[in-house]
N, CA, C and O atoms as a Tripos MOL2 file, in Angstrom:
@<TRIPOS>MOLECULE
protein
  224   223    56     0     0
PROTEIN
NO_CHARGES

@<TRIPOS>ATOM
      1 N          21.0970   89.7020    0.5680 N.3       1 PHE1
      2 CA         22.3290   90.4610    0.5100 C.3       1 PHE1
      3 C          22.1730   91.6230   -0.4540 C.2       1 PHE1
      4 O          21.2500   91.6500   -1.2680 O.2       1 PHE1
      5 N          23.0810   92.5770   -0.3560 N.am      2 TRP2
      6 CA         23.0360   93.7800   -1.1870 C.3       2 TRP2
      7 C          24.0660   93.6990   -2.2960 C.2       2 TRP2
      8 O          25.1930   93.2560   -2.0780 O.2       2 TRP2
      9 N          23.6780   94.1240   -3.4720 N.am      3 ILE3
     10 CA         24.6290   94.2940   -4.5700 C.3       3 ILE3
     11 C          24.8080   95.7970   -4.7440 C.2       3 ILE3
     12 O          23.8540   96.5150   -5.0450 O.2       3 ILE3
     13 N          26.0190   96.2580   -4.5550 N.am      4 ILE4
     14 CA         26.2990   97.6870   -4.6430 C.3       4 ILE4
     15 C          27.2090   97.9300   -5.8360 C.2       4 ILE4
     16 O          28.2220   97.2510   -6.0050 O.2       4 ILE4
     17 N          26.8460   98.8890   -6.6520 N.am      5 PHE5
     18 CA         27.6780   99.2380   -7.7950 C.3       5 PHE5
     19 C          27.7490  100.7510   -7.9030 C.2       5 PHE5
     20 O          26.8440  101.4640   -7.4690 O.2       5 PHE5
     21 N          28.8410  101.2280   -8.4890 N.am      6 GLU6
     22 CA         29.0240  102.6620   -8.6700 C.3       6 GLU6
     23 C          28.5800  103.0570  -10.0690 C.2       6 GLU6
     24 O          28.6870  102.2730  -11.0120 O.2       6 GLU6
     25 N          28.0920  104.2520  -10.1910 N.am      7 ILE7
     26 CA         27.6780  104.7960  -11.4750 C.3       7 ILE7
     27 C          28.8360  105.6300  -12.0130 C.2       7 ILE7
     28 O          29.3700  106.4810  -11.3030 O.2       7 ILE7
     29 N          29.2280  105.3870  -13.2750 N.am      8 ASP8
     30 CA         30.3610  106.1010  -13.8710 C.3       8 ASP8
     31 C          30.0790  107.5880  -14.0650 C.2       8 ASP8
     32 O          30.8960  108.4360  -13.7080 O.2       8 ASP8
     33 N          28.9110  107.8940  -14.6360 N.am      9 GLU9
     34 CA         28.5490  109.2770  -14.9100 C.3       9 GLU9
     35 C          27.1090  109.5280  -14.4720 C.2       9 GLU9
     36 O          26.2420  108.6620  -14.5840 O.2       9 GLU9
     37 N          26.8850  110.7270  -13.9750 N.am     10 ILE10
     38 CA         25.5320  111.1410  -13.6250 C.3      10 ILE10
     39 C          25.2610  112.4480  -14.3620 C.2      10 ILE10
     40 O          26.0480  113.3910  -14.2840 O.2      10 ILE10
     41 N          24.1500  112.4920  -15.0700 N.am     11 PHE11
     42 CA         23.7280  113.6910  -15.7870 C.3      11 PHE11
     43 C          22.5840  114.3150  -14.9960 C.2      11 PHE11
     44 O          21.5800  113.6590  -14.7160 O.2      11 PHE11
     45 N          22.7430  115.5810  -14.6400 N.am     12 LEU12
     46 CA         21.7680  116.2380  -13.7780 C.3      12 LEU12
     47 C          21.5370  117.6630  -14.2680 C.2      12 LEU12
     48 O          22.4920  118.3910  -14.5370 O.2      12 LEU12
     49 N          20.2910  118.0560  -14.3830 N.am     13 SER13
     50 CA         19.9510  119.4300  -14.7700 C.3      13 SER13
     51 C          19.2770  120.1220  -13.5970 C.2      13 SER13
     52 O          18.4390  119.5370  -12.9110 O.2      13 SER13
     53 N          19.6540  121.3680  -13.3780 N.am     14 LYS14
     54 CA         19.0530  122.1650  -12.3080 C.3      14 LYS14
     55 C          18.3840  123.3850  -12.9250 C.2      14 LYS14
     56 O          18.9980  124.1150  -13.7020 O.2      14 LYS14
     57 N          17.1290  123.5990  -12.5740 N.am     15 ILE15
     58 CA         16.3730  124.7450  -13.0690 C.3      15 ILE15
     59 C          16.9410  126.0200  -12.4430 C.2      15 ILE15
     60 O          17.2470  126.0600  -11.2510 O.2      15 ILE15
     61 N          17.0730  127.0450  -13.2590 N.am     16 LYS16
     62 CA         17.6000  128.3200  -12.7690 C.3      16 LYS16
     63 C          16.5780  129.0100  -11.8660 C.2      16 LYS16
     64 O          15.3720  128.7890  -11.9790 O.2      16 LYS16
     65 N          17.0920  129.8490  -10.9680 N.am     17 ASP17
     66 CA         16.2340  130.5840  -10.0330 C.3      17 ASP17
     67 C          15.2690  131.5210  -10.7540 C.2      17 ASP17
     68 O          14.2160  131.8580  -10.2140 O.2      17 ASP17
     69 N          15.6200  131.9440  -11.9660 N.am     18 SER18
     70 CA         14.7700  132.8740  -12.7190 C.3      18 SER18
     71 C          13.5110  132.2080  -13.2760 C.2      18 SER18
     72 O          12.5990  132.8970  -13.7350 O.2      18 SER18
     73 N          13.4550  130.8750  -13.2400 N.am     19 VAL19
     74 CA         12.3020  130.1330  -13.7540 C.3      19 VAL19
     75 C          11.2880  129.9630  -12.6250 C.2      19 VAL19
     76 O          11.6240  129.4920  -11.5380 O.2      19 VAL19
     77 N          10.0520  130.3520  -12.8980 N.am     20 GLU20
     78 CA          9.0060  130.2380  -11.8830 C.3      20 GLU20
     79 C           8.4730  128.8070  -11.8380 C.2      20 GLU20
     80 O           8.0340  128.2670  -12.8530 O.2      20 GLU20
     81 N           8.5130  128.2100  -10.6700 N.am     21 VAL21
     82 CA          7.9740  126.8570  -10.4820 C.3      21 VAL21
     83 C           7.0610  126.8690   -9.2590 C.2      21 VAL21
     84 O           7.2630  127.6400   -8.3220 O.2      21 VAL21
     85 N           6.0680  126.0100   -9.2890 N.am     22 LYS22
     86 CA          5.1590  125.8940   -8.1490 C.3      22 LYS22
     87 C           5.7370  124.9100   -7.1420 C.2      22 LYS22
     88 O           6.5180  124.0270   -7.4980 O.2      22 LYS22
     89 N           5.3510  125.0690   -5.9030 N.am     23 LYS23
     90 CA          5.7970  124.1640   -4.8510 C.3      23 LYS23
     91 C           5.2200  122.7720   -5.1070 C.2      23 LYS23
     92 O           4.0310  122.6270   -5.3930 O.2      23 LYS23
     93 N           6.0610  121.7640   -5.0020 N.am     24 ALA24
     94 CA          5.6370  120.3860   -5.2630 C.3      24 ALA24
     95 C           4.7170  119.8820   -4.1570 C.2      24 ALA24
     96 O           4.9620  120.1260   -2.9750 O.2      24 ALA24
     97 N           3.6720  119.1900   -4.5430 N.am     25 VAL25
     98 CA          2.7520  118.5920   -3.5770 C.3      25 VAL25
     99 C           3.4360  117.4160   -2.8880 C.2      25 VAL25
    100 O           3.3280  117.2530   -1.6730 O.2      25 VAL25
    101 N           4.1370  116.6000   -3.6680 N.am     26 GLU26
    102 CA          4.8870  115.4580   -3.1390 C.3      26 GLU26
    103 C           6.3130  115.5350   -3.6750 C.2      26 GLU26
    104 O           6.6400  114.8590   -4.6510 O.2      26 GLU26
    105 N           7.1710  116.3500   -3.0500 N.am     27 PRO27
    106 CA          8.5310  116.5280   -3.5680 C.3      27 PRO27
    107 C           9.3460  115.2420   -3.4870 C.2      27 PRO27
    108 O           9.1560  114.4200   -2.5910 O.2      27 PRO27
    109 N          10.2520  115.0900   -4.4420 N.am     28 LEU28
    110 CA         11.1550  113.9420   -4.4660 C.3      28 LEU28
    111 C          12.4470  114.3100   -3.7530 C.2      28 LEU28
    112 O          12.8830  115.4600   -3.7980 O.2      28 LEU28
    113 N          13.0480  113.3460   -3.1070 N.am     29 TYR29
    114 CA         14.3250  113.5610   -2.4330 C.3      29 TYR29
    115 C          15.4460  113.1190   -3.3560 C.2      29 TYR29
    116 O          15.4150  112.0120   -3.8930 O.2      29 TYR29
    117 N          16.4310  113.9800   -3.5420 N.am     30 PHE30
    118 CA         17.6200  113.6220   -4.3110 C.3      30 PHE30
    119 C          18.8240  114.0300   -3.4770 C.2      30 PHE30
    120 O          18.9700  115.2070   -3.1470 O.2      30 PHE30
    121 N          19.6840  113.0880   -3.1300 N.am     31 PRO31
    122 CA         20.8150  113.4130   -2.2530 C.3      31 PRO31
    123 C          21.8350  114.3110   -2.9540 C.2      31 PRO31
    124 O          21.8730  114.3830   -4.1820 O.2      31 PRO31
    125 N          22.6460  114.9820   -2.1700 N.am     32 ASN32
    126 CA         23.7510  115.7650   -2.7180 C.3      32 ASN32
    127 C          24.8190  114.7700   -3.1770 C.2      32 ASN32
    128 O          25.5280  114.1940   -2.3520 O.2      32 ASN32
    129 N          24.9310  114.5700   -4.4840 N.am     33 ILE33
    130 CA         25.8300  113.5240   -4.9880 C.3      33 ILE33
    131 C          27.2990  113.8590   -4.7650 C.2      33 ILE33
    132 O          28.1490  112.9700   -4.8260 O.2      33 ILE33
    133 N          27.6100  115.1270   -4.5080 N.am     34 GLU34
    134 CA         28.9920  115.4860   -4.1960 C.3      34 GLU34
    135 C          29.4190  114.8890   -2.8530 C.2      34 GLU34
    136 O          30.6090  114.6740   -2.6240 O.2      34 GLU34
    137 N          28.4620  114.6200   -1.9690 N.am     35 ASP35
    138 CA         28.7660  113.9610   -0.6950 C.3      35 ASP35
    139 C          29.2170  112.5170   -0.9030 C.2      35 ASP35
    140 O          29.7880  111.9090    0.0030 O.2      35 ASP35
    141 N          28.9660  111.9680   -2.0830 N.am     36 TYR36
    142 CA         29.3310  110.5870   -2.3990 C.3      36 TYR36
    143 C          30.5630  110.5070   -3.2960 C.2      36 TYR36
    144 O          30.8370  109.4600   -3.8840 O.2      36 TYR36
    145 N          31.3040  111.6070   -3.4040 N.am     37 GLY37
    146 CA         32.5640  111.5960   -4.1340 C.3      37 GLY37
    147 C          32.4830  111.9790   -5.6030 C.2      37 GLY37
    148 O          33.4840  111.8890   -6.3140 O.2      37 GLY37
    149 N          31.3290  112.4000   -6.0710 N.am     38 TYR38
    150 CA         31.1920  112.8120   -7.4680 C.3      38 TYR38
    151 C          31.5800  114.2810   -7.6160 C.2      38 TYR38
    152 O          31.2850  115.1060   -6.7510 O.2      38 TYR38
    153 N          32.2470  114.5920   -8.7310 N.am     39 LYS39
    154 CA         32.6820  115.9560   -9.0330 C.3      39 LYS39
    155 C          32.1190  116.3750  -10.3820 C.2      39 LYS39
    156 O          31.9200  115.5390  -11.2630 O.2      39 LYS39
    157 N          31.8630  117.6670  -10.5440 N.am     40 ILE40
    158 CA         31.3870  118.1940  -11.8250 C.3      40 ILE40
    159 C          32.5480  118.1780  -12.8120 C.2      40 ILE40
    160 O          33.6090  118.7400  -12.5420 O.2      40 ILE40
    161 N          32.3400  117.5270  -13.9650 N.am     41 VAL41
    162 CA         33.3710  117.4840  -15.0070 C.3      41 VAL41
    163 C          32.9550  118.2650  -16.2480 C.2      41 VAL41
    164 O          33.7920  118.5580  -17.1020 O.2      41 VAL41
    165 N          31.6780  118.6050  -16.3590 N.am     42 ASP42
    166 CA         31.1940  119.3920  -17.4920 C.3      42 ASP42
    167 C          29.9350  120.1370  -17.0680 C.2      42 ASP42
    168 O          29.1490  119.6500  -16.2560 O.2      42 ASP42
    169 N          29.7630  121.3190  -17.6320 N.am     43 LYS43
    170 CA         28.6150  122.1610  -17.2880 C.3      43 LYS43
    171 C          28.2090  122.9350  -18.5350 C.2      43 LYS43
    172 O          29.0460  123.5740  -19.1720 O.2      43 LYS43
    173 N          26.9270  122.8800  -18.8850 N.am     44 LYS44
    174 CA         26.4150  123.6360  -20.0290 C.3      44 LYS44
    175 C          25.2560  124.5050  -19.5610 C.2      44 LYS44
    176 O          24.3370  124.0430  -18.8840 O.2      44 LYS44
    177 N          25.3280  125.7610  -19.9360 N.am     45 ASP45
    178 CA         24.3280  126.7370  -19.5270 C.3      45 ASP45
    179 C          23.2920  126.9050  -20.6340 C.2      45 ASP45
    180 O          23.6330  127.2260  -21.7730 O.2      45 ASP45
    181 N          22.0350  126.6870  -20.2910 N.am     46 TYR46
    182 CA         20.9240  126.8830  -21.2150 C.3      46 TYR46
    183 C          20.0510  128.0100  -20.6800 C.2      46 TYR46
    184 O          20.2970  128.5180  -19.5870 O.2      46 TYR46
    185 N          19.0440  128.4000  -21.4330 N.am     47 GLU47
    186 CA         18.2150  129.5430  -21.0500 C.3      47 GLU47
    187 C          17.5260  129.3490  -19.6990 C.2      47 GLU47
    188 O          17.5090  130.2610  -18.8730 O.2      47 GLU47
    189 N          16.9570  128.1600  -19.4750 N.am     48 GLU48
    190 CA         16.1680  127.9540  -18.2620 C.3      48 GLU48
    191 C          16.7760  126.9640  -17.2680 C.2      48 GLU48
    192 O          16.2420  126.7890  -16.1730 O.2      48 GLU48
    193 N          17.8680  126.3230  -17.6300 N.am     49 PHE49
    194 CA         18.4850  125.3650  -16.7160 C.3      49 PHE49
    195 C          19.9770  125.2380  -17.0020 C.2      49 PHE49
    196 O          20.4800  125.7060  -18.0240 O.2      49 PHE49
    197 N          20.6590  124.5990  -16.0780 N.am     50 ILE50
    198 CA         22.0820  124.2960  -16.2350 C.3      50 ILE50
    199 C          22.2210  122.7830  -16.1920 C.2      50 ILE50
    200 O          21.7150  122.1310  -15.2790 O.2      50 ILE50
    201 N          22.9100  122.2260  -17.1840 N.am     51 ALA51
    202 CA         23.1180  120.7770  -17.2590 C.3      51 ALA51
    203 C          24.5230  120.4590  -16.7550 C.2      51 ALA51
    204 O          25.5020  121.0720  -17.1830 O.2      51 ALA51
    205 N          24.6100  119.4990  -15.8470 N.am     52 TYR52
    206 CA         25.8840  119.0990  -15.2600 C.3      52 TYR52
    207 C          26.1720  117.6360  -15.5800 C.2      52 TYR52
    208 O          25.2570  116.8220  -15.7050 O.2      52 TYR52
    209 N          27.4630  117.3160  -15.7110 N.am     53 VAL53
    210 CA         27.9110  115.9290  -15.8010 C.3      53 VAL53
    211 C          28.8330  115.7170  -14.6050 C.2      53 VAL53
    212 O          29.7950  116.4590  -14.4070 O.2      53 VAL53
    213 N          28.5270  114.7000  -13.8210 N.am     54 TYR54
    214 CA         29.3280  114.3530  -12.6470 C.3      54 TYR54
    215 C          30.0370  113.0280  -12.8890 C.2      54 TYR54
    216 O          29.4870  112.1230  -13.5170 O.2      54 TYR54
    217 N          31.2750  112.9220  -12.3810 N.am     55 LYS55
    218 CA         32.0220  111.6580  -12.4070 C.3      55 LYS55
    219 C          32.7110  111.4830  -11.0690 C.2      55 LYS55
    220 O          32.9630  112.4460  -10.3450 O.2      55 LYS55
    221 N          33.0120  110.2270  -10.7580 N.am     56 LYS56
    222 CA         33.7650  109.9320   -9.5300 C.3      56 LYS56
    223 C          35.2260  110.0590   -9.7830 C.2      56 LYS56
    224 O          36.0300  109.8510   -8.8740 O.2      56 LYS56
@<TRIPOS>BOND
     1     1     2 1
     2     2     3 1
     3     3     4 2
     4     3     5 am
     5     5     6 1
     6     6     7 1
     7     7     8 2
     8     7     9 am
     9     9    10 1
    10    10    11 1
    11    11    12 2
    12    11    13 am
    13    13    14 1
    14    14    15 1
    15    15    16 2
    16    15    17 am
    17    17    18 1
    18    18    19 1
    19    19    20 2
    20    19    21 am
    21    21    22 1
    22    22    23 1
    23    23    24 2
    24    23    25 am
    25    25    26 1
    26    26    27 1
    27    27    28 2
    28    27    29 am
    29    29    30 1
    30    30    31 1
    31    31    32 2
    32    31    33 am
    33    33    34 1
    34    34    35 1
    35    35    36 2
    36    35    37 am
    37    37    38 1
    38    38    39 1
    39    39    40 2
    40    39    41 am
    41    41    42 1
    42    42    43 1
    43    43    44 2
    44    43    45 am
    45    45    46 1
    46    46    47 1
    47    47    48 2
    48    47    49 am
    49    49    50 1
    50    50    51 1
    51    51    52 2
    52    51    53 am
    53    53    54 1
    54    54    55 1
    55    55    56 2
    56    55    57 am
    57    57    58 1
    58    58    59 1
    59    59    60 2
    60    59    61 am
    61    61    62 1
    62    62    63 1
    63    63    64 2
    64    63    65 am
    65    65    66 1
    66    66    67 1
    67    67    68 2
    68    67    69 am
    69    69    70 1
    70    70    71 1
    71    71    72 2
    72    71    73 am
    73    73    74 1
    74    74    75 1
    75    75    76 2
    76    75    77 am
    77    77    78 1
    78    78    79 1
    79    79    80 2
    80    79    81 am
    81    81    82 1
    82    82    83 1
    83    83    84 2
    84    83    85 am
    85    85    86 1
    86    86    87 1
    87    87    88 2
    88    87    89 am
    89    89    90 1
    90    90    91 1
    91    91    92 2
    92    91    93 am
    93    93    94 1
    94    94    95 1
    95    95    96 2
    96    95    97 am
    97    97    98 1
    98    98    99 1
    99    99   100 2
   100    99   101 am
   101   101   102 1
   102   102   103 1
   103   103   104 2
   104   103   105 am
   105   105   106 1
   106   106   107 1
   107   107   108 2
   108   107   109 am
   109   109   110 1
   110   110   111 1
   111   111   112 2
   112   111   113 am
   113   113   114 1
   114   114   115 1
   115   115   116 2
   116   115   117 am
   117   117   118 1
   118   118   119 1
   119   119   120 2
   120   119   121 am
   121   121   122 1
   122   122   123 1
   123   123   124 2
   124   123   125 am
   125   125   126 1
   126   126   127 1
   127   127   128 2
   128   127   129 am
   129   129   130 1
   130   130   131 1
   131   131   132 2
   132   131   133 am
   133   133   134 1
   134   134   135 1
   135   135   136 2
   136   135   137 am
   137   137   138 1
   138   138   139 1
   139   139   140 2
   140   139   141 am
   141   141   142 1
   142   142   143 1
   143   143   144 2
   144   143   145 am
   145   145   146 1
   146   146   147 1
   147   147   148 2
   148   147   149 am
   149   149   150 1
   150   150   151 1
   151   151   152 2
   152   151   153 am
   153   153   154 1
   154   154   155 1
   155   155   156 2
   156   155   157 am
   157   157   158 1
   158   158   159 1
   159   159   160 2
   160   159   161 am
   161   161   162 1
   162   162   163 1
   163   163   164 2
   164   163   165 am
   165   165   166 1
   166   166   167 1
   167   167   168 2
   168   167   169 am
   169   169   170 1
   170   170   171 1
   171   171   172 2
   172   171   173 am
   173   173   174 1
   174   174   175 1
   175   175   176 2
   176   175   177 am
   177   177   178 1
   178   178   179 1
   179   179   180 2
   180   179   181 am
   181   181   182 1
   182   182   183 1
   183   183   184 2
   184   183   185 am
   185   185   186 1
   186   186   187 1
   187   187   188 2
   188   187   189 am
   189   189   190 1
   190   190   191 1
   191   191   192 2
   192   191   193 am
   193   193   194 1
   194   194   195 1
   195   195   196 2
   196   195   197 am
   197   197   198 1
   198   198   199 1
   199   199   200 2
   200   199   201 am
   201   201   202 1
   202   202   203 1
   203   203   204 2
   204   203   205 am
   205   205   206 1
   206   206   207 1
   207   207   208 2
   208   207   209 am
   209   209   210 1
   210   210   211 1
   211   211   212 2
   212   211   213 am
   213   213   214 1
   214   214   215 1
   215   215   216 2
   216   215   217 am
   217   217   218 1
   218   218   219 1
   219   219   220 2
   220   219   221 am
   221   221   222 1
   222   222   223 1
   223   223   224 2
@<TRIPOS>SUBSTRUCTURE
     1 PHE1         2 RESIDUE 1 A PHE
     2 TRP2         6 RESIDUE 1 A TRP
     3 ILE3        10 RESIDUE 1 A ILE
     4 ILE4        14 RESIDUE 1 A ILE
     5 PHE5        18 RESIDUE 1 A PHE
     6 GLU6        22 RESIDUE 1 A GLU
     7 ILE7        26 RESIDUE 1 A ILE
     8 ASP8        30 RESIDUE 1 A ASP
     9 GLU9        34 RESIDUE 1 A GLU
    10 ILE10       38 RESIDUE 1 A ILE
    11 PHE11       42 RESIDUE 1 A PHE
    12 LEU12       46 RESIDUE 1 A LEU
    13 SER13       50 RESIDUE 1 A SER
    14 LYS14       54 RESIDUE 1 A LYS
    15 ILE15       58 RESIDUE 1 A ILE
    16 LYS16       62 RESIDUE 1 A LYS
    17 ASP17       66 RESIDUE 1 A ASP
    18 SER18       70 RESIDUE 1 A SER
    19 VAL19       74 RESIDUE 1 A VAL
    20 GLU20       78 RESIDUE 1 A GLU
    21 VAL21       82 RESIDUE 1 A VAL
    22 LYS22       86 RESIDUE 1 A LYS
    23 LYS23       90 RESIDUE 1 A LYS
    24 ALA24       94 RESIDUE 1 A ALA
    25 VAL25       98 RESIDUE 1 A VAL
    26 GLU26      102 RESIDUE 1 A GLU
    27 PRO27      106 RESIDUE 1 A PRO
    28 LEU28      110 RESIDUE 1 A LEU
    29 TYR29      114 RESIDUE 1 A TYR
    30 PHE30      118 RESIDUE 1 A PHE
    31 PRO31      122 RESIDUE 1 A PRO
    32 ASN32      126 RESIDUE 1 A ASN
    33 ILE33      130 RESIDUE 1 A ILE
    34 GLU34      134 RESIDUE 1 A GLU
    35 ASP35      138 RESIDUE 1 A ASP
    36 TYR36      142 RESIDUE 1 A TYR
    37 GLY37      146 RESIDUE 1 A GLY
    38 TYR38      150 RESIDUE 1 A TYR
    39 LYS39      154 RESIDUE 1 A LYS
    40 ILE40      158 RESIDUE 1 A ILE
    41 VAL41      162 RESIDUE 1 A VAL
    42 ASP42      166 RESIDUE 1 A ASP
    43 LYS43      170 RESIDUE 1 A LYS
    44 LYS44      174 RESIDUE 1 A LYS
    45 ASP45      178 RESIDUE 1 A ASP
    46 TYR46      182 RESIDUE 1 A TYR
    47 GLU47      186 RESIDUE 1 A GLU
    48 GLU48      190 RESIDUE 1 A GLU
    49 PHE49      194 RESIDUE 1 A PHE
    50 ILE50      198 RESIDUE 1 A ILE
    51 ALA51      202 RESIDUE 1 A ALA
    52 TYR52      206 RESIDUE 1 A TYR
    53 VAL53      210 RESIDUE 1 A VAL
    54 TYR54      214 RESIDUE 1 A TYR
    55 LYS55      218 RESIDUE 1 A LYS
    56 LYS56      222 RESIDUE 1 A LYS
């Protein structure tokens, strides 16, 4: 059987487009968490990335 639980908060950082990155050899899949009912509740802008806090 499956045990399913919800996560209260998700912390996610996204690299800005201005940062040069190489194409991943084996990219990881990360779903769009907004499709699962999470909303951005906080956002902090840094030089090379943006940090987000999501909550349901």
